C-alpha positions in Angstrom: 137.5 104.9 83.8 137.5 105.3 80.0 135.6 108.6 79.7 136.5 112.2 79.1 136.3 114.8 81.9 135.5 118.6 81.1 138.4 119.3 79.0 138.9 121.8 76.2 140.3 119.9 73.2 139.1 120.7 69.7 137.9 118.3 66.9 140.0 117.9 63.7 141.2 114.8 61.9 141.1 112.7 58.8 140.8 108.9 59.0 141.6 105.8 56.9 139.6 102.6 57.1 141.3 99.1 57.0 140.5 95.5 57.7 142.4 93.3 60.3 144.5 90.2 60.1 147.2 89.3 62.5 150.8 88.9 61.3 153.5 89.7 63.9 156.7 88.1 62.5 159.3 90.3 60.9 159.3 90.4 57.1 162.1 89.5 54.9 162.6 91.2 51.6 163.6 89.2 48.7 166.3 91.7 48.0 167.5 92.5 51.6 167.7 91.6 55.2 164.6 91.2 57.5 163.1 94.4 58.7 162.6 94.9 62.5 158.9 95.6 63.0 157.6 98.6 64.9 156.6 97.4 68.3 153.2 98.7 69.4 151.7 98.3 73.0 148.2 98.5 74.0 146.9 98.8 77.7 143.2 97.8 78.4 141.4 98.9 81.5 139.0 95.8 81.8 139.3 92.2 80.8 139.2 91.5 77.2 135.8 90.1 76.1 133.8 89.6 73.1 131.9 92.9 73.4 132.3 96.3 75.0 134.9 99.1 75.3 137.9 96.9 75.2 136.8 94.7 72.6 136.5 97.6 70.3 140.0 98.8 71.0 141.3 95.2 70.3 139.7 95.2 67.1 141.6 98.4 66.4 144.7 96.6 67.3 143.9 93.8 65.0 143.2 96.3 62.2 146.6 97.7 62.6 148.0 94.3 62.1 145.9 93.6 59.1 146.7 96.8 57.4 150.5 96.9 58.2 151.5 93.1 58.3 155.0 92.4 59.3 155.8 96.0 59.6 154.5 96.0 63.2 154.3 93.6 66.1 151.5 94.4 68.7 151.0 93.3 72.3 148.5 94.2 74.9 147.9 94.2 78.6 144.3 93.6 79.9 142.4 94.6 83.2 144.9 97.2 84.2 143.6 99.5 87.0 144.0 103.3 86.6 146.7 104.9 88.6 150.1 103.2 89.9 149.1 99.9 88.2 148.7 101.8 85.0 152.0 103.5 85.3 153.9 100.3 85.9 152.4 98.7 83.0 152.9 101.6 80.5 156.4 101.9 81.8 157.1 98.2 81.2 155.7 98.4 77.6 158.3 101.4 77.0 161.2 99.4 78.5 160.2 96.3 76.4 160.9 98.3 73.2 157.5 99.3 72.3 157.8 102.6 70.2 154.1 103.5 70.0 151.8 102.9 73.1 148.0 103.3 73.0 146.4 103.9 76.4 142.5 104.0 75.9 141.2 105.2 79.3 140.8 108.5 80.9 142.3 107.5 84.1 145.5 106.6 82.1 146.1 110.1 81.1 148.4 111.2 83.9 150.4 108.0 84.2 150.9 108.2 80.4 152.2 111.6 80.7 154.6 110.7 83.7 156.0 107.8 81.6 156.3 109.8 78.5 158.7 112.2 80.3 161.1 109.4 80.7 160.8 108.0 77.2 161.0 110.9 74.9 161.5 108.6 71.8 158.5 106.8 72.4 155.0 107.9 71.0 151.9 107.7 73.2 148.2 108.0 72.2 146.2 109.0 75.2 142.6 108.0 74.1 139.9 110.0 76.0 142.7 112.1 77.6 143.1 115.9 76.9 146.6 116.7 78.0 149.4 116.6 75.4 153.2 116.7 75.3 155.7 116.6 72.6 155.4 112.8 72.5 151.8 112.5 73.7 148.7 112.8 71.4 145.1 112.8 72.5 142.0 111.3 70.7 138.3 110.8 71.5 135.1 110.1 69.5 131.9 112.0 69.4 129.9 109.3 71.1 126.8 111.5 71.4 126.1 111.5 67.7 125.5 107.8 67.9 123.5 108.3 71.1 121.1 110.8 69.2 120.5 108.3 66.5 119.8 105.4 69.0 117.3 107.7 70.6 115.5 108.1 67.2 115.3 104.2 67.2 114.2 104.1 70.8 111.5 106.8 70.3 110.0 104.8 67.4 110.0 101.6 69.2 108.9 102.3 72.8 105.2 101.6 73.7 105.5 103.0 77.3 107.1 106.3 76.2 109.6 105.6 79.0 113.2 104.7 78.5 115.8 103.9 81.1 119.5 105.0 81.1 122.2 103.2 83.3 125.2 105.6 83.7 128.5 105.4 85.5 129.3 109.1 86.5 127.8 112.4 85.5 130.7 113.7 83.7 130.3 115.8 80.5 130.8 113.0 78.0 128.1 110.9 79.7 125.8 113.8 79.9 126.4 114.6 76.3 125.2 111.0 75.5 122.3 110.9 77.8 120.8 114.3 76.6 121.6 113.5 72.9 119.6 110.1 73.4 116.8 112.0 75.0 116.7 114.6 72.2 116.8 112.0 69.7 113.9 110.1 71.3 111.8 113.3 71.6 112.6 114.3 68.0 110.2 111.4 66.9 108.2 111.1 70.1 107.6 114.4 72.0 106.0 112.4 74.9 109.2 110.2 75.6 110.9 110.5 79.1 114.1 109.0 80.0 114.8 107.8 83.7 118.5 107.7 84.6 120.4 105.7 87.3 123.8 106.8 88.3 126.0 103.9 89.6 129.3 105.9 90.5 131.2 103.0 88.8 132.1 102.1 85.3 132.4 98.3 85.3 130.5 96.3 87.8 128.2 93.8 86.0 125.9 92.8 89.1 125.4 96.4 89.8 124.6 97.2 86.2 122.2 94.5 86.1 120.4 95.5 89.3 120.0 99.1 88.0 118.5 97.7 84.7 115.9 95.6 86.6 115.0 98.4 88.8 114.2 100.7 85.7 112.2 97.8 84.2 110.3 97.5 87.3 109.4 101.2 86.9 107.9 100.7 83.5 110.8 101.3 81.2 110.6 99.3 78.0 113.7 100.3 76.3 117.0 100.9 78.0 120.5 102.4 77.1 123.7 102.4 79.2 127.0 104.0 79.7 128.9 101.4 81.5 131.6 98.8 80.8 129.9 95.4 80.5 127.1 93.6 78.8 125.0 93.2 82.0 122.3 95.6 80.8 121.7 93.9 77.5 121.5 90.5 79.4 119.0 91.9 81.7 116.9 93.2 78.9 117.0 89.9 77.1 115.9 88.1 80.3 113.0 90.5 80.9 111.9 90.6 77.3 112.6 94.4 77.0 114.4 96.3 74.4 117.9 97.7 74.7 120.4 99.7 72.8 123.9 98.2 72.7 127.0 100.5 73.3 130.7 100.2 72.2 130.0 97.0 70.3 127.3 95.0 68.5 125.9 92.8 71.4 123.5 90.7 69.6 125.3 87.6 71.0 124.2 88.6 74.4 120.8 89.9 73.6 119.6 88.6 70.2 115.9 89.6 70.8 116.5 92.6 73.2 118.8 94.5 70.9 117.2 97.1 68.7 120.4 99.0 67.6 124.1 99.3 68.5 126.3 102.4 68.7 129.7 101.1 68.0 133.2 102.8 68.1 135.6 102.2 65.3 139.3 102.7 66.3 141.0 100.7 63.6 141.4 103.6 61.0 142.8 106.0 63.6 145.2 103.5 65.0 146.5 102.5 61.7 146.9 106.0 60.7 149.0 106.8 63.7 151.1 103.6 63.2 151.9 104.6 59.8 152.9 107.9 60.9 155.4 106.5 63.3 156.8 104.3 60.6 157.3 107.0 58.0 158.4 109.6 60.5 155.5 112.0 60.2 154.0 111.4 63.6 153.1 114.6 65.5 151.4 115.3 68.7 147.8 116.5 68.2 144.2 116.6 69.2 141.5 114.5 67.6 137.7 114.4 68.3 136.0 112.6 65.4 132.5 111.2 64.9 130.2 109.8 62.3 131.8 111.8 59.5 135.2 110.6 60.3 134.1 106.9 60.6 134.7 106.7 64.3 131.1 106.3 65.3 128.6 104.1 63.5 125.0 103.1 64.3 123.4 99.9 63.0 123.2 96.2 63.8 119.6 96.4 64.2 117.7 93.7 65.8 114.8 91.7 64.6 112.1 93.7 66.2 113.1 96.9 64.3 110.9 97.7 61.2 112.6 98.4 57.9 111.0 102.0 58.0 112.7 102.7 61.4 115.9 101.2 60.2 115.9 103.4 57.0 115.1 106.6 59.2 117.9 106.0 61.6 120.4 105.5 58.7 119.0 108.5 56.8 119.7 110.5 60.0 123.1 109.1 60.2 123.9 110.3 56.7 122.6 113.7 57.7 125.0 113.9 60.5 127.9 112.8 58.3 127.0 115.4 55.6 126.6 118.1 58.3 123.0 118.6 57.8 122.1 117.4 61.3 123.8 118.3 64.6 122.3 116.8 67.8 122.9 120.2 69.8 121.8 122.6 67.1 118.5 124.1 68.3 115.5 124.8 66.0 113.5 125.8 69.0 114.7 126.8 72.5 116.2 123.8 74.3 115.6 123.7 78.0 117.1 121.7 80.9 114.9 119.6 83.2 114.7 122.6 85.6 113.3 124.8 82.9 116.3 126.9 82.1 117.1 127.6 78.2 120.4 125.9 77.7 120.4 126.1 73.8 118.7 129.1 72.4 116.7 128.7 69.1 119.0 129.1 66.1 122.1 128.1 67.9 124.3 125.2 68.6 126.7 124.4 71.3 130.4 124.9 70.6 132.9 122.0 71.3 134.1 123.9 74.5 130.4 124.0 75.7 129.9 120.3 74.9 133.0 119.5 76.8 131.8 121.6 79.9 128.2 120.2 79.9 126.7 120.1 83.4 122.9 119.9 82.8 120.1 117.3 82.0 117.8 118.2 79.1 114.0 118.4 79.4 112.7 114.8 79.3 115.3 113.3 81.6 113.7 112.2 85.0 116.7 112.4 87.3 119.3 114.8 88.9 123.0 115.3 88.6 124.7 113.3 91.5 128.0 115.0 92.3 
């Protein structure tokens, strides 16, 4: 759905940060005629709700409106399946005069490229994709940095030393997050173990809930997930367990269960790219940004989390931002859960190695399901 397969694209970018406020009518200059706004389209892979992947991208859309006001007019189409439906919707947006189109889902990559060939004057932003063209740029975030920090919180909070992880598919991006979460837990609690359940689907609330309940029945007292709904959070709230929110702050769904949230911040990047179209400086490129660039943030602690734990997590977040901490840099040999050394002492994984990750780190109970 919205996640990155093994693709070799490098990290590099500089981001701006802006707030949001909607304004979509053309502006009229006191000294001249009205200015036609830049029309910007967004395509969403799931229904728009008050939390989750799509919610965060819609906050990004609103941030563009807030920063650029009457210079832009945005629109979105929600709940668009990948494949032929996506191509149809992206093409419709281009035909309707949108000059910049954001397509935040991995499965939108090929439809985006196909439409882009027919609309060379339209600029496209393929979010989580990896293939570029003259008028197609790609961007993604280093979600694993937030996962490591969430693991630190989970490692401090667990009483059973057993965490759960509900995941969609075992693609490199998901493995990065699962392994980073486990490394974060074990950095503060070496006895911690993580049980993983693979769903083979990104968005299926009943299936996500069932997986969470199964893990709770197996002794898990804190849970994380890499799926598209809030079902895991709701299950944790119902069972009186702890949970790590993903994509968005989910305390409205799980006010007692949430211990921390890993949130994705798209407003700065989206606004920067819209500005580039407006001033004529837009160029195709590749971006992979994380905590340092403001694309990943960990916080929104729940009421159960002691101040000392909050301070520790935030200090580690600062360490990542300033380059002192890298989740996949090894101070001792790091082994997979079959006993093989995957990160030798004194080394760290390159971006190419991260994007081709195909192993589970020691501490994960489970196996890859292909």
